N, C-alpha and C positions, 0 to 999 in steps of 0.2 A: 502272376503279378509282376509288372516291370519294376526295375530298381534303379535308383540314382546312385552312381558310384563316383567317389572322388579318389583319384590317385594323386596324393600330395607328394611332391618331389622337392627336396631342397636342391638348390643349384650346386653345380660341381665346385671343387675347390677353387677359390679365387686368389688373385694376386694379393689382395688385402689380407686374406687368411694367412698367407705365408709371411707377409710383413708383420702381422700381429704376433705370430709365433716367434719370429726372430727378435722382435722388440721385447717380448716377454722373457725369452731365454737370456737376453742381454741385460735384463733389469732396467731397460730404458723407460723413460717417462712418456715418450711420444712415439706413436707408430708412424713409420715412414711410408704412408700409403701413396700409391702411384697416381691417384686421381680422386675426385670427390666420390662419395659413396655410390651415387647412382651410376657412375661411369666406370667403375672397377670391372675389369674383365677376368676371365678364367685363367688359372695357371695352366701350364702344359698338362699337368696331371688332371686338372679339372676338365680339360677338353677330352681327355681319354675317358674320364668317368661319364661324361655326357654321351659319348659315342657308345660306351658299354650299356648305358641305359637304353639307348635307341635299339641296340641289338636285342636286348631283352624284350622290348616292346614288339619288335618284329617277330619274335618267337612265340608271342602269345596267340592263342586261338583267335580267329576273327571275331568271335562273340565277346572277347575280353579286351580287345584293343580300344584305346580311347577314340571317342567320336568328336571331341572338341577339346580345345586347349585354352586355358586361362593362365595368364602369366603376370608376374611382377614387372613393372617397367624398368627395373634396374638391369643394367647391361649384362651382368653375370647370369641372371635368370633367363633373359631373352636368348642369350648365347647358348645356354644349356638346352632350352626348348628347341632352338633351330637345329643344333647339332643332333639331338636325339631324334627329332622328327625326320631329319635327312637320313640318318642311319637306319631308321625303321621303315623308310619308304612311305611315310604317311604325309600326304599332301593336305594338311589341315591348316586353316588360318589360325594365327595366334591372337587371341583376344587379350590385349594388355589392359590391366586395371590397376590403378594406383593404390587401391586398398590392399593389394597384395605386397606392397613394398616392405622392406625390412623395418624393424623398429628403429625409430629415430632417437639418437643419443644426445642431441642438443649440444650443450657446452662440453660434454664428456667425449664427443667425437674425436677420434684419433689418439685418445689418451689410454695408456695401459692402466691396469688396476693400481700399480705403483704410482703412476703419474697422477691419478686422481687423489691418492693419499697425500702426495707431496704438494700439488698445486691447488687442490680444492679440498682441504681437510674438512671443512664444514659439510660439503656435499658427501664426502666419504662417510662422515658420521651419520648424516641423515639417511643415506642409503642403507647403512647397517641397521638403523632403527626401524625404518619403514618396511624393509624387506624387498626382495626382487620383484614380486608381482605388482606391488602398488607404488614402488618408487618411480617418480617421474623427474628426470634431470631437467633443469631449466632449459627451455627450448626443445625438449625432447618428449618422449612418450614412455609410459609405463606399460606393462603387459596388459593391464586393465584397459588402457586406451586402445591398444591393438585389438582387444576383444570387441570393442564397440564397432570398429570398422569391419571386423570379420562377421559380426552378426548381420550387418547390412549386406555384405557381399554374399553371404550364404542365403539370405532371402532371395537375392537376384538369381543366384545359381539354381536354387530350388524351383524358381518360376520358369527360367529360360531353358534349363537343361533337364527338366523332369524326365526320368526314365532313361537317361543317357549316361555314358561313361566319360568323365571329365578329367583330363590331365591338368593338374594345377601346379605350376612351377613357381616356387617362392623361396622362403628363407626359414631358418630353424625356429625362430621365435613365432613365426606365422603358423608353422606346422603344429607347434605345441599349443598355441592359443586356439587354433581350430579344434584340436582335440578337447580342450577345456570347454569350448562352447558346445560342440556337438555331443560330447559324452556327459555334459553337466558335471564336470569334475570340480572339486574344491581347490582352493589355493594350495593347500598342502599336497593334494594328490597330483596336481599338474607339475608342481616343482619337484616332487619326489620322482615322478616319471622322467623329467628332464635331467635330474641328477644321476639317476641310475643308468640311463641310456640316452646320452646327448645325441641329437639328430645328426646323422652322418651326411656328408656331401653326396649328392645324387642318390640318396636312399628313397625308398617308397613307403608311404604310409597310406593305407586304404581304409576308407570309411564308406558305408553304404546305408541306404534307407529306402523304404518303399516310395515309389514315385508319387503316390497320393499323400505322403506325409508320414509322420510318426518319428520314432526314435532312430538316431544314427547308431550303427554298430561298427566297432573297430574290428577289421579283419586282419590287417598287417600293420606293424609299427616298425619303422626304421629298418626296413628290409634292404639289405645290401649284397645278397648272394649273387646278384647279377653282375656285380663288380668282381667279386672274388672268383667266380666261375671262369672268367676270362683273364685272370691274373692282374687285374687293376686294383691297386690298394684302395681300401675304404679309409676315409679320413674323418676325424672329428675336430672341428674348430668352433669352439663356443665363444661367446662374447667375453673378452678379457675383463671389461669393467664390471662384469657381474660375477667376479671371482668368489664373492662371499654373499651368501643368502642367510639371513638370520631370522628365525621365527621365535618370537618372545611369547611365552605362555605365563599367565599369571593366575593364581588361584588362592583366595583368602589372603591376599597381600604378599604372597611368596612368589617370586618370579624365577623362571628358569630359561636357559638359552639352549637352542639346538642349532648347530651349524648344518643347514639342510641342503647345501649344494655348492658346486664349484663352478668356476668359469672355464678357462682353458684347461684342456686335459693335461697340460704340463704344470699346472698349479698344484701345490700340496695344500691340504686343508688349512685354513687360517681360523683359529678359534678366536672369537670376539665376544667379550663379556659385555652385555647390554643390561643396564639396571632396569628392573621392572618399573612400570609407569608410576609416578608419584613418589618414588624413593629418591634419596639423595644421589645426584649424579645423572639423573635422567636428562635428556636433551632439553634445553631451555624453552623450546617452542611447545613442549608437551606439558599438559596440566592433568591432574588426576581426573579420571572420568569413570563412570560406572561401566561394568562389563556389558557387552552387547550380545544379544541372543539372536542368532540367524538361523533361518531354515532354508533349505534348498527349494527353489520354486521351479515349476515347469515353465520353460521358455516358450515363445511362440513356435508354432509347428515347423516353420521353415528353418529354425536354427537350433 
């Protein structure tokens, strides 16, 4: 039986990754990015990471090499794909699809976590209350919004690329949300996976399923030995504005708080106390409501 395989690759380290790390370390409010997000290029290390990825692809058996390439339109992703394909000697066209773009941050774009707290305290409070998965900054996207476009893209990939091996070059949030959709993860499960193993630059995550349909299976996650094997450092750069993820649990009127994730690897945990819904001090836009009961449903076969 033939298999459809996705090789999900996060782009190599970008110039904006470096700028964000520098701003974070300096306690700055604004990240001095060199260009608008779609136009940011790879750093020198990112170029080396992309080349190392290509050498790894070149070393794969012929039956395991990608047969097609889908890519985010953002320059750092396209650059990663082009360098990797060149190093691998693979003359494959790059299918660019805007649904693979990075998560849009809206009004929070170019702000550090500290900058959000100082310049947009209401949004900082709302972000802590809603949590990382469902928080949508004004003009931006939540992880749930990214999941909507990924369900659409996976339907197309399943139809067009059935039984083929597909290299997908994208972004860390897209990799994690693709896992969420394909593996039918819960909010807690996907955020915990992201917290414990942030997606590294130029890492490979592999998902596969029968070409005729059925469940996706995770074979590799966040694999980066192809970098370390050739002496290229593996790097983690997570979204700085997502430094704190809070999950609020309420039971019989008693609330608790769990700090369930971090942003940049250079951040220390920030404990935030959020009152349970309906109690004094809860955000003013919230009102008491009964608990919701949810069950996991089987998604359409293509996603």
